C-alpha positions in Angstrom: 219.0 -169.7 -13.4 220.8 -167.4 -15.8 220.6 -163.8 -14.9 219.1 -161.8 -17.8 218.2 -158.2 -18.4 219.9 -155.0 -17.5 220.5 -155.9 -13.8 222.0 -159.4 -13.3 223.0 -158.5 -9.7 219.3 -157.8 -8.9 218.3 -161.1 -10.4 220.9 -162.9 -8.3 219.6 -161.0 -5.2 216.1 -162.1 -6.0 217.2 -165.7 -6.4 219.1 -165.6 -3.1 216.0 -164.1 -1.4 213.7 -166.8 -2.9 216.1 -169.6 -1.8 216.4 -168.1 1.7 212.6 -168.0 2.0 212.2 -171.6 0.9 215.0 -172.7 3.3 213.3 -170.7 6.1 210.0 -172.3 5.3 211.4 -175.8 5.3 213.2 -175.2 8.6 210.0 -173.8 10.2 207.9 -176.7 9.0 210.5 -179.2 10.3 210.7 -177.4 13.7 206.9 -177.2 14.0 206.5 -180.9 13.0 209.4 -182.2 15.1 208.4 -180.3 18.2 204.6 -180.4 18.0 204.2 -179.9 21.7 206.0 -176.5 21.5 204.8 -175.5 18.0 202.9 -172.5 19.5 206.1 -171.2 21.1 208.1 -171.7 18.0 205.4 -170.0 15.9 205.3 -167.1 18.3 209.1 -166.7 18.3 209.3 -166.8 14.5 206.3 -164.4 14.3 208.1 -161.9 16.5 211.3 -162.2 14.5 209.4 -161.5 11.3 207.5 -158.6 12.8 210.8 -157.0 14.0 212.3 -157.2 10.5 209.1 -155.9 8.9 208.8 -153.0 11.3 212.5 -152.1 10.8 211.8 -151.8 7.1 208.6 -149.9 7.5 210.3 -147.3 9.8 213.4 -147.0 7.5 211.9 -146.8 4.0 210.2 -143.4 4.4 213.5 -142.0 5.7 215.1 -143.2 2.5 212.3 -141.4 0.6 213.0 -138.2 2.4 216.7 -138.4 1.6 215.9 -139.4 -2.0 214.0 -136.2 -2.5 217.2 -134.2 -2.1 218.9 -135.9 -5.0 218.8 -134.9 -8.7 216.8 -137.5 -10.7 219.2 -139.7 -12.7 222.2 -138.8 -10.5 224.5 -141.5 -9.1 223.1 -140.8 -5.6 219.5 -141.1 -6.8 220.3 -144.4 -8.5 221.9 -145.6 -5.2 218.7 -144.7 -3.3 216.6 -146.6 -5.9 218.7 -149.7 -5.3 218.5 -149.4 -1.6 214.7 -148.8 -1.6 214.0 -151.7 -4.0 216.2 -154.2 -2.1 214.9 -153.1 1.3 211.3 -153.7 0.0 211.9 -156.9 -1.9 214.5 -158.7 0.1 213.6 -157.7 3.7 210.1 -156.2 4.0 208.1 -158.3 1.6 209.3 -161.7 3.0 209.1 -160.4 6.5 205.5 -159.3 6.0 204.5 -162.7 4.5 206.2 -164.6 7.3 204.6 -162.4 9.9 201.1 -162.8 8.4 201.5 -166.6 8.1 202.7 -167.2 11.7 200.3 -164.5 13.0 197.3 -166.2 11.4 198.5 -169.6 12.7 198.7 -168.1 16.2 195.3 -166.4 16.0 193.7 -169.7 14.9 195.5 -172.1 17.1 195.5 -170.2 20.3 192.4 -167.9 20.1 190.3 -169.4 17.3 190.0 -165.9 15.9 187.9 -164.9 19.0 188.2 -161.8 21.1 187.6 -158.1 20.4 191.3 -157.3 21.1 192.3 -159.8 18.3 189.9 -158.2 15.8 191.4 -154.7 16.6 194.9 -156.1 16.3 194.0 -157.7 12.9 192.5 -154.5 11.7 195.7 -152.6 12.7 197.8 -155.3 10.9 195.6 -154.9 7.8 196.2 -151.1 8.0 200.0 -151.8 8.4 199.9 -153.9 5.3 198.2 -151.1 3.5 201.0 -148.7 4.5 203.4 -151.3 3.2 201.6 -151.4 -0.2 201.6 -147.6 -0.3 205.4 -147.6 0.3 205.8 -150.2 -2.4 204.0 -147.9 -4.8 206.3 -145.1 -3.8 209.4 -147.3 -4.5 208.1 -147.9 -8.0 207.5 -144.2 -8.5 210.9 -143.2 -7.2 212.3 -145.9 -9.5 210.8 -143.9 -12.4 212.5 -140.8 -11.1 209.2 -139.4 -9.9 209.0 -137.6 -6.6 205.6 -138.8 -5.1 204.2 -136.5 -2.5 206.4 -134.2 -0.4 209.1 -134.6 2.1 206.7 -133.4 4.8 204.3 -136.1 3.8 206.9 -138.8 4.1 207.9 -137.4 7.5 204.3 -137.8 8.6 204.0 -141.2 7.0 207.1 -142.3 8.8 205.0 -142.2 12.0 202.1 -144.3 10.8 203.8 -147.7 11.3 204.9 -146.7 14.8 201.4 -145.7 15.8 199.9 -148.9 14.4 202.6 -150.9 16.2 201.6 -149.3 19.5 198.0 -150.3 19.0 199.0 -153.8 18.0 201.3 -154.3 21.1 198.7 -152.9 23.5 196.1 -155.2 22.1 198.3 -158.3 22.3 199.7 -157.5 25.8 196.7 -156.1 27.5 193.8 -157.9 25.7 191.4 -155.3 26.9 188.3 -156.6 25.1 
């Protein structure tokens, strides 16, 4: 693939991320197929790894927005934040979210057949977490246009949303209260 456009480094990063996802998918499929008796445990481990990566991004990205607010639009620092935000979203958060969803749905189906009130609450919290992710993605695009969406205070509050949803998710999975 020949890099084109104004940012060949970004094109190369996108290609590397795509190749990494494909390789990861092939490895996962091979592991699950080769060790069918332990497929659930492998899926659970890979789901947890993806969730950790996704949560790290969800907790870090609003901090970048807060720091980005203090920069002059078009400045070198602002441009650096744009790159950091875009790469965090595209190379870490988006793939981690997709992997977490795929393995999570597999686990919900294979182990629980999508039954249980606790599972429905967990899935609702994951849908809300995905909505937060999409909201952050929209903000990355706005910051990329040198806009300053919302306020620093807003992003400080939004920084807590993923943590609160994570608490609900963990409590539902561990305690299975319903």
